[in-house]
N, CA, C and O atoms as a printed pandas DataFrame, in Angstrom:
     atom_number atom_name residue_name chain_id  residue_number  x_coord  y_coord  z_coord
0              1         N          MET        A               1  153.745  149.581   36.453
1              2        CA          MET        A               1  153.581  150.849   35.780
2              3         C          MET        A               1  154.771  151.746   36.038
3              4         O          MET        A               1  155.250  152.403   35.114
4              5         N          GLN        A               2  155.271  151.796   37.282
5              6        CA          GLN        A               2  156.420  152.640   37.586
6              7         C          GLN        A               2  157.676  152.116   36.921
7              8         O          GLN        A               2  158.522  152.906   36.501
8              9         N          SER        A               3  157.818  150.843   36.818
9             10        CA          SER        A               3  159.011  150.281   36.196
10            11         C          SER        A               3  159.041  150.577   34.704
11            12         O          SER        A               3  160.116  150.577   34.105
12            13         N          ASP        A               4  157.894  150.828   34.091
13            14        CA          ASP        A               4  157.845  151.166   32.667
14            15         C          ASP        A               4  158.201  152.628   32.429
15            16         O          ASP        A               4  158.700  152.954   31.352
16            17         N          ILE        A               5  157.972  153.502   33.365
17            18        CA          ILE        A               5  158.213  154.929   33.178
18            19         C          ILE        A               5  159.680  155.305   33.405
19            20         O          ILE        A               5  160.167  156.269   32.813
20            21         N          LEU        A               6  160.381  154.563   34.248
21            22        CA          LEU        A               6  161.778  154.887   34.549
22            23         C          LEU        A               6  162.686  154.779   33.325
23            24         O          LEU        A               6  163.478  155.695   33.104
24            25         N          PRO        A               7  162.622  153.735   32.527
25            26        CA          PRO        A               7  163.471  153.687   31.327
26            27         C          PRO        A               7  163.154  154.810   30.341
27            28         O          PRO        A               7  164.045  155.303   29.651
28            29         N          ILE        A               8  161.899  155.207   30.277
29            30        CA          ILE        A               8  161.514  156.296   29.367
30            31         C          ILE        A               8  162.122  157.614   29.848
31            32         O          ILE        A               8  162.648  158.383   29.043
32            33         N          ILE        A               9  162.054  157.878   31.145
33            34        CA          ILE        A               9  162.618  159.115   31.700
34            35         C          ILE        A               9  164.137  159.132   31.501
35            36         O          ILE        A               9  164.694  160.159   31.113
36            37         N          LEU        A              10  164.802  158.023   31.759
37            38        CA          LEU        A              10  166.245  157.949   31.577
38            39         C          LEU        A              10  166.628  158.137   30.105
39            40         O          LEU        A              10  167.604  158.824   29.804
40            41         N          THR        A              11  165.880  157.546   29.209
41            42        CA          THR        A              11  166.158  157.689   27.777
42            43         C          THR        A              11  165.994  159.144   27.342
43            44         O          THR        A              11  166.815  159.656   26.581
44            45         N          VAL        A              12  164.952  159.808   27.811
45            46        CA          VAL        A              12  164.727  161.216   27.474
46            47         C          VAL        A              12  165.845  162.085   28.057
47            48         O          VAL        A              12  166.349  162.984   27.384
48            49         N          ALA        A              13  166.228  161.821   29.292
49            50        CA          ALA        A              13  167.287  162.615   29.931
50            51         C          ALA        A              13  168.613  162.435   29.192
51            52         O          ALA        A              13  169.318  163.413   28.941
52            53         N          VAL        A              14  168.955  161.206   28.844
53            54        CA          VAL        A              14  170.203  160.954   28.117
54            55         C          VAL        A              14  170.143  161.593   26.733
55            56         O          VAL        A              14  171.149  162.119   26.257
56            57         N          SER        A              15  168.997  161.558   26.089
57            58        CA          SER        A              15  168.848  162.179   24.773
58            59         C          SER        A              15  169.022  163.686   24.862
59            60         O          SER        A              15  169.690  164.282   24.017
60            61         N          ILE        A              16  168.431  164.308   25.876
61            62        CA          ILE        A              16  168.568  165.760   26.055
62            63         C          ILE        A              16  170.021  166.121   26.353
63            64         O          ILE        A              16  170.552  167.078   25.790
64            65         N          LEU        A              17  170.663  165.362   27.234
65            66        CA          LEU        A              17  172.069  165.623   27.548
66            67         C          LEU        A              17  172.958  165.446   26.316
67            68         O          LEU        A              17  173.883  166.231   26.107
68            69         N          THR        A              18  172.691  164.437   25.509
69            70        CA          THR        A              18  173.463  164.218   24.285
70            71         C          THR        A              18  173.291  165.388   23.324
71            72         O          THR        A              18  174.261  165.865   22.735
72            73         N          LEU        A              19  172.059  165.844   23.171
73            74        CA          LEU        A              19  171.780  166.980   22.297
74            75         C          LEU        A              19  172.492  168.230   22.801
75            76         O          LEU        A              19  173.044  168.990   22.005
76            77         N          MET        A              20  172.484  168.451   24.110
77            78        CA          MET        A              20  173.160  169.619   24.684
78            79         C          MET        A              20  174.673  169.533   24.454
79            80         O          MET        A              20  175.309  170.534   24.125
80            81         N          MET        A              21  175.239  168.358   24.623
81            82        CA          MET        A              21  176.671  168.193   24.406
82            83         C          MET        A              21  177.047  168.440   22.942
83            84         O          MET        A              21  178.105  169.005   22.666
84            85         N          VAL        A              22  176.212  168.032   22.024
85            86        CA          VAL        A              22  176.469  168.294   20.599
86            87         C          VAL        A              22  176.440  169.788   20.332
87            88         O          VAL        A              22  177.306  170.310   19.630
88            89         N          VAL        A              23  175.450  170.484   20.885
89            90        CA          VAL        A              23  175.353  171.937   20.698
90            91         C          VAL        A              23  176.568  172.626   21.301
91            92         O          VAL        A              23  177.148  173.511   20.671
92            93         N          VAL        A              24  176.960  172.243   22.496
93            94        CA          VAL        A              24  178.135  172.838   23.136
94            95         C          VAL        A              24  179.396  172.532   22.322
95            96         O          VAL        A              24  180.253  173.404   22.177
96            97         N          GLY        A              25  179.525  171.337   21.798
97            98        CA          GLY        A              25  180.680  170.976   20.971
98            99         C          GLY        A              25  180.769  171.823   19.715
99           100         O          GLY        A              25  181.850  172.276   19.341
100          101         N          ILE        A              26  179.626  172.039   19.061
101          102        CA          ILE        A              26  179.600  172.887   17.861
102          103         C          ILE        A              26  179.996  174.307   18.219
103          104         O          ILE        A              26  180.746  174.942   17.478
104          105         N          TYR        A              27  179.509  174.815   19.338
105          106        CA          TYR        A              27  179.844  176.174   19.768
106          107         C          TYR        A              27  181.344  176.290   20.075
107          108         O          TYR        A              27  181.972  177.289   19.724
108          109         N          VAL        A              28  181.909  175.280   20.723
109          110        CA          VAL        A              28  183.343  175.296   21.040
110          111         C          VAL        A              28  184.169  175.303   19.757
111          112         O          VAL        A              28  185.168  176.019   19.677
112          113         N          VAL        A              29  183.778  174.533   18.764
113          114        CA          VAL        A              29  184.491  174.513   17.486
114          115         C          VAL        A              29  184.430  175.886   16.833
115          116         O          VAL        A              29  185.439  176.358   16.308
116          117         N          GLN        A              30  183.272  176.537   16.852
117          118        CA          GLN        A              30  183.151  177.881   16.274
118          119         C          GLN        A              30  184.036  178.884   17.008
119          120         O          GLN        A              30  184.680  179.720   16.374
120          121         N          VAL        A              31  184.072  178.810   18.321
121          122        CA          VAL        A              31  184.910  179.723   19.097
122          123         C          VAL        A              31  186.379  179.489   18.768
123          124         O          VAL        A              31  187.132  180.448   18.606
124          125         N          LEU        A              32  186.792  178.248   18.669
125          126        CA          LEU        A              32  188.178  177.937   18.345
126          127         C          LEU        A              32  188.547  178.424   16.943
127          128         O          LEU        A              32  189.677  178.858   16.718
128          129         N          MET        A              33  187.618  178.356   16.014
129          130        CA          MET        A              33  187.880  178.876   14.662
130          131         C          MET        A              33  188.065  180.391   14.704
131          132         O          MET        A              33  188.934  180.923   14.013
132          133         N          ARG        A              34  187.262  181.091   15.503
133          134        CA          ARG        A              34  187.419  182.544   15.639
134          135         C          ARG        A              34  188.750  182.896   16.296
135          136         O          ARG        A              34  189.415  183.854   15.901
136          137         N          VAL        A              35  189.127  182.118   17.294
137          138        CA          VAL        A              35  190.411  182.355   17.963
138          139         C          VAL        A              35  191.561  182.158   16.972
139          140         O          VAL        A              35  192.521  182.928   16.976
140          141         N          LYS        A              36  191.469  181.137   16.131
141          142        CA          LYS        A              36  192.503  180.884   15.134
142          143         C          LYS        A              36  192.602  182.050   14.161
143          144         O          LYS        A              36  193.707  182.485   13.836
144          145         N          LYS        A              37  191.469  182.566   13.689
145          146        CA          LYS        A              37  191.484  183.713   12.776
146          147         C          LYS        A              37  192.111  184.929   13.451
147          148         O          LYS        A              37  192.897  185.650   12.838
148          149         N          THR        A              38  191.761  185.150   14.709
149          150        CA          THR        A              38  192.315  186.289   15.439
150          151         C          THR        A              38  193.815  186.145   15.609
151          152         O          THR        A              38  194.553  187.114   15.430
152          153         N          LEU        A              39  194.278  184.954   15.951
153          154        CA          LEU        A              39  195.713  184.721   16.111
154          155         C          LEU        A              39  196.453  184.865   14.783
155          156         O          LEU        A              39  197.582  185.354   14.756
156          157         N          ASP        A              40  195.832  184.448   13.689
157          158        CA          ASP        A              40  196.444  184.642   12.376
158          159         C          ASP        A              40  196.605  186.128   12.071
159          160         O          ASP        A              40  197.642  186.545   11.556
160          161         N          ARG        A              41  195.590  186.925   12.384
161          162        CA          ARG        A              41  195.676  188.371   12.151
162          163         C          ARG        A              41  196.749  189.008   13.025
163          164         O          ARG        A              41  197.503  189.867   12.567
164          165         N          VAL        A              42  196.815  188.586   14.276
165          166        CA          VAL        A              42  197.849  189.115   15.177
166          167         C          VAL        A              42  199.234  188.741   14.656
167          168         O          VAL        A              42  200.148  189.565   14.677
168          169         N          ASN        A              43  199.393  187.513   14.194
169          170        CA          ASN        A              43  200.671  187.061   13.664
170          171         C          ASN        A              43  201.068  187.873   12.439
171          172         O          ASN        A              43  202.229  188.258   12.301
172          173         N          MET        A              44  200.118  188.136   11.551
173          174        CA          MET        A              44  200.412  188.953   10.365
174          175         C          MET        A              44  200.808  190.367   10.775
175          176         O          MET        A              44  201.734  190.940   10.202
176          177         N          THR        A              45  200.123  190.928   11.751
177          178        CA          THR        A              45  200.439  192.277   12.221
178          179         C          THR        A              45  201.845  192.322   12.811
179          180         O          THR        A              45  202.598  193.262   12.559
180          181         N          ILE        A              46  202.193  191.315   13.587
181          182        CA          ILE        A              46  203.535  191.264   14.175
182          183         C          ILE        A              46  204.592  191.120   13.082
183          184         O          ILE        A              46  205.651  191.743   13.162
184          185         N          ASP        A              47  204.315  190.304   12.059
185          186        CA          ASP        A              47  205.263  190.152   10.956
186          187         C          ASP        A              47  205.482  191.473   10.224
187          188         O          ASP        A              47  206.617  191.821    9.899
188          189         N          VAL        A              48  204.402  192.208    9.965
189          190        CA          VAL        A              48  204.520  193.499    9.281
190          191         C          VAL        A              48  205.298  194.484   10.157
191          192         O          VAL        A              48  206.153  195.216    9.659
192          193         N          ALA        A              49  205.006  194.501   11.445
193          194        CA          ALA        A              49  205.717  195.402   12.355
194          195         C          ALA        A              49  207.203  195.047   12.409
195          196         O          ALA        A              49  208.049  195.940   12.456
196          197         N          GLU        A              50  207.523  193.767   12.404
197          198        CA          GLU        A              50  208.918  193.345   12.427
198          199         C          GLU        A              50  209.639  193.775   11.153
199          200         O          GLU        A              50  210.783  194.226   11.208
200          201         N          GLU        A              51  208.972  193.637   10.005
201          202        CA          GLU        A              51  209.570  194.073    8.745
202          203         C          GLU        A              51  209.833  195.571    8.754
203          204         O          GLU        A              51  210.901  196.016    8.334
204          205         N          LYS        A              52  208.866  196.352    9.229
205          206        CA          LYS        A              52  209.031  197.810    9.282
206          207         C          LYS        A              52  210.163  198.185   10.232
207          208         O          LYS        A              52  210.973  199.061    9.926
208          209         N          LEU        A              53  210.217  197.527   11.375
209          210        CA          LEU        A              53  211.265  197.810   12.355
210          211         C          LEU        A              53  212.644  197.460   11.799
211          212         O          LEU        A              53  213.608  198.198   12.001
212          213         N          ASN        A              54  212.730  196.334   11.102
213          214        CA          ASN        A              54  214.011  195.958   10.491
214          215         C          ASN        A              54  214.415  196.959    9.411
215          216         O          ASN        A              54  215.598  197.262    9.259
216          217         N          ALA        A              55  213.440  197.475    8.661
217          218        CA          ALA        A              55  213.749  198.475    7.642
218          219         C          ALA        A              55  214.257  199.765    8.273
219          220         O          ALA        A              55  215.089  200.457    7.687
220          221         N          ILE        A              56  213.769  200.088    9.450
221          222        CA          ILE        A              56  214.208  201.307   10.139
222          223         C          ILE        A              56  215.565  201.091   10.796
223          224         O          ILE        A              56  216.408  201.987   10.779
224          225         N          VAL        A              57  215.786  199.919   11.372
225          226        CA          VAL        A              57  216.993  199.658   12.158
226          227         C          VAL        A              57  218.207  199.353   11.278
227          228         O          VAL        A              57  219.330  199.678   11.662
228          229         N          SER        A              58  218.012  198.740   10.113
229          230        CA          SER        A              58  219.156  198.308    9.307
230          231         C          SER        A              58  220.072  199.458    8.894
231          232         O          SER        A              58  221.286  199.256    8.900
232          233         N          PRO        A              59  219.582  200.661    8.531
233          234        CA          PRO        A              59  220.528  201.746    8.242
234          235         C          PRO        A              59  221.360  202.140    9.459
235          236         O          PRO        A              59  222.538  202.469    9.320
236          237         N          PHE        A              60  220.766  202.110   10.638
237          238        CA          PHE        A              60  221.513  202.436   11.845
238          239         C          PHE        A              60  222.577  201.382   12.135
239          240         O          PHE        A              60  223.671  201.710   12.594
240          241         N          GLN        A              61  222.259  200.124   11.869
241          242        CA          GLN        A              61  223.252  199.072   12.059
242          243         C          GLN        A              61  224.409  199.263   11.090
243          244         O          GLN        A              61  225.568  199.070   11.457
244          245         N          SER        A              62  224.098  199.641    9.854
245          246        CA          SER        A              62  225.159  199.903    8.883
246          247         C          SER        A              62  226.004  201.078    9.328
247          248         O          SER        A              62  227.228  201.050    9.197
248          249         N          LEU        A              63  225.367  202.105    9.849
249          250        CA          LEU        A              63  226.093  203.277   10.334
250          251         C          LEU        A              63  226.992  202.907   11.502
251          252         O          LEU        A              63  228.126  203.379   11.581
252          253         N          MET        A              64  226.504  202.071   12.407
253          254        CA          MET        A              64  227.317  201.642   13.542
254          255         C          MET        A              64  228.513  200.817   13.061
255          256         O          MET        A              64  229.620  200.956   13.583
256          257         N          GLY        A              65  228.288  199.971   12.080
257          258        CA          GLY        A              65  229.389  199.185   11.530
258          259         C          GLY        A              65  230.429  200.073   10.873
259          260         O          GLY        A              65  231.632  199.854   11.014
260          261         N          MET        A              66  229.951  201.078   10.152
261          262        CA          MET        A              66  230.866  202.001    9.499
262          263         C          MET        A              66  231.669  202.790   10.533
263          264         O          MET        A              66  232.877  202.966   10.371
264          265         N          SER        A              67  231.015  203.264   11.588
265          266        CA          SER        A              67  231.731  204.032   12.612
266          267         C          SER        A              67  232.745  203.155   13.342
267          268         O          SER        A              67  233.830  203.622   13.691
268          269         N          THR        A              68  232.404  201.904   13.572
269          270        CA          THR        A              68  233.350  200.976   14.202
270          271         C          THR        A              68  234.555  200.758   13.291
271          272         O          THR        A              68  235.693  200.720   13.758
272          273         N          SER        A              69  234.304  200.616   11.999
273          274        CA          SER        A              69  235.402  200.431   11.047
274          275         C          SER        A              69  236.294  201.665   11.001
275          276         O          SER        A              69  237.519  201.542   10.968
276          277         N          ILE        A              70  235.702  202.835   10.998
277          278        CA          ILE        A              70  236.489  204.075   10.984
278          279         C          ILE        A              70  237.314  204.179   12.260
279          280         O          ILE        A              70  238.486  204.552   12.205
280          281         N          GLY        A              71  236.724  203.857   13.405
281          282        CA          GLY        A              71  237.459  203.884   14.667
282          283         C          GLY        A              71  238.637  202.928   14.653
283          284         O          GLY        A              71  239.727  203.274   15.107
284          285         N          SER        A              72  238.423  201.732   14.134
285          286        CA          SER        A              72  239.512  200.758   14.043
286          287         C          SER        A              72  240.594  201.257   13.100
287          288         O          SER        A              72  241.782  201.107   13.383
288          289         N          GLY        A              73  240.197  201.839   11.997
289          290        CA          GLY        A              73  241.174  202.390   11.049
290          291         C          GLY        A              73  242.001  203.494   11.674
291          292         O          GLY        A              73  243.209  203.573   11.452
292          293         N          LEU        A              74  241.355  204.352   12.459
293          294        CA          LEU        A              74  242.091  205.435   13.126
294          295         C          LEU        A              74  243.076  204.879   14.146
295          296         O          LEU        A              74  244.182  205.401   14.286
296          297         N          LYS        A              75  242.688  203.833   14.857
297          298        CA          LYS        A              75  243.604  203.218   15.823
298          299         C          LYS        A              75  244.818  202.627   15.107
299          300         O          LYS        A              75  245.945  202.776   15.579
300          301         N          VAL        A              76  244.601  201.969   13.989
301          302        CA          VAL        A              76  245.712  201.414   13.216
302          303         C          VAL        A              76  246.611  202.547   12.731
303          304         O          VAL        A              76  247.836  202.446   12.801
304          305         N          PHE        A              77  246.004  203.622   12.242
305          306        CA          PHE        A              77  246.782  204.768   11.766
306          307         C          PHE        A              77  247.595  205.391   12.896
307          308         O          PHE        A              77  248.756  205.744   12.693
308          309         N          GLU        A              78  247.006  205.530   14.078
309          310        CA          GLU        A              78  247.743  206.070   15.227
310          311         C          GLU        A              78  248.909  205.167   15.598
311          312         O          GLU        A              78  250.007  205.655   15.862
312          313         N          SER        A              79  248.686  203.866   15.622
313          314        CA          SER        A              79  249.758  202.924   15.950
314          315         C          SER        A              79  250.868  203.006   14.919
315          316         O          SER        A              79  252.049  202.994   15.267
316          317         N          PHE        A              80  250.496  203.089   13.661
317          318        CA          PHE        A              80  251.494  203.191   12.601
318          319         C          PHE        A              80  252.265  204.505   12.715
319          320         O          PHE        A              80  253.480  204.532   12.518
320          321         N          SER        A              81  251.559  205.597   13.031
321          322        CA          SER        A              81  252.222  206.896   13.203
322          323         C          SER        A              81  253.190  206.848   14.366
323          324         O          SER        A              81  254.300  207.371   14.257
324          325         N          ARG        A              82  252.810  206.243   15.468
325          326        CA          ARG        A              82  253.704  206.112   16.611
326          327         C          ARG        A              82  254.930  205.275   16.252
327          328         O          ARG        A              82  256.052  205.596   16.646
328          329         N          TRP        A              83  254.705  204.220   15.515
329          330        CA          TRP        A              83  255.800  203.354   15.099
330          331         C          TRP        A              83  256.785  204.125   14.219
331          332         O          TRP        A              83  258.001  203.999   14.366
332          333         N          LEU        A              84  256.226  204.937   13.287
333          334        CA          LEU        A              84  257.091  205.740   12.423
334          335         C          LEU        A              84  257.847  206.786   13.240
335          336         O          LEU        A              84  259.041  206.997   13.031
336          337         N          ASN        A              85  257.149  207.440   14.171
337          338        CA          ASN        A              85  257.803  208.461   14.994
338          339         C          ASN        A              85  258.867  207.846   15.883
339          340         O          ASN        A              85  259.895  208.472   16.139
340          341         N          ARG        A              86  258.643  206.660   16.347
341          342        CA          ARG        A              86  259.622  205.993   17.203
342          343         C          ARG        A              86  260.873  205.662   16.396
343          344         O          ARG        A              86  261.991  205.812   16.889
344          345         N          LYS        A              87  260.688  205.215   15.169
345          346        CA          LYS        A              87  261.815  204.928   14.313
346          347         C          LYS        A              87  262.577  206.220   13.999
347          348         O          LYS        A              87  263.805  206.245   13.917
348          349         N          HIS        A              88  261.789  207.295   13.825
349          350        CA          HIS        A              88  262.385  208.571   13.478
350          351         C          HIS        A              88  263.143  209.171   14.663
351          352         O          HIS        A              88  264.175  209.812   14.466
352          353         N          ASP        A              89  262.649  208.973   15.895
353          354        CA          ASP        A              89  263.291  209.503   17.095
354          355         C          ASP        A              89  264.601  208.784   17.409
355          356         O          ASP        A              89  265.484  209.361   18.044
356          357         N          LEU        A              90  264.731  207.589   16.991
357          358        CA          LEU        A              90  265.956  206.831   17.277
358          359         C          LEU        A              90  267.045  207.332   16.413
359          360         O          LEU        A              90  268.169  206.836   16.486
């Protein structure tokens, strides 16, 4: 009689554990799907912020490039003026 009850208890225990693992697996998949949606939203937000930041920064970069060009032009003009004055002083 005892030998007949042990396989039944083991079968029930394995069945319950299998059912629990399936439920936990489904829950893990749902959580991972939510995490993916959240990461997609964060990624979109970062992309929008990067676009806005680039739109704000690009005029300043152009201004810096222009000021660098003007500075270089003034240095060339000063060198040329010195060269002319040196020729004139001789």
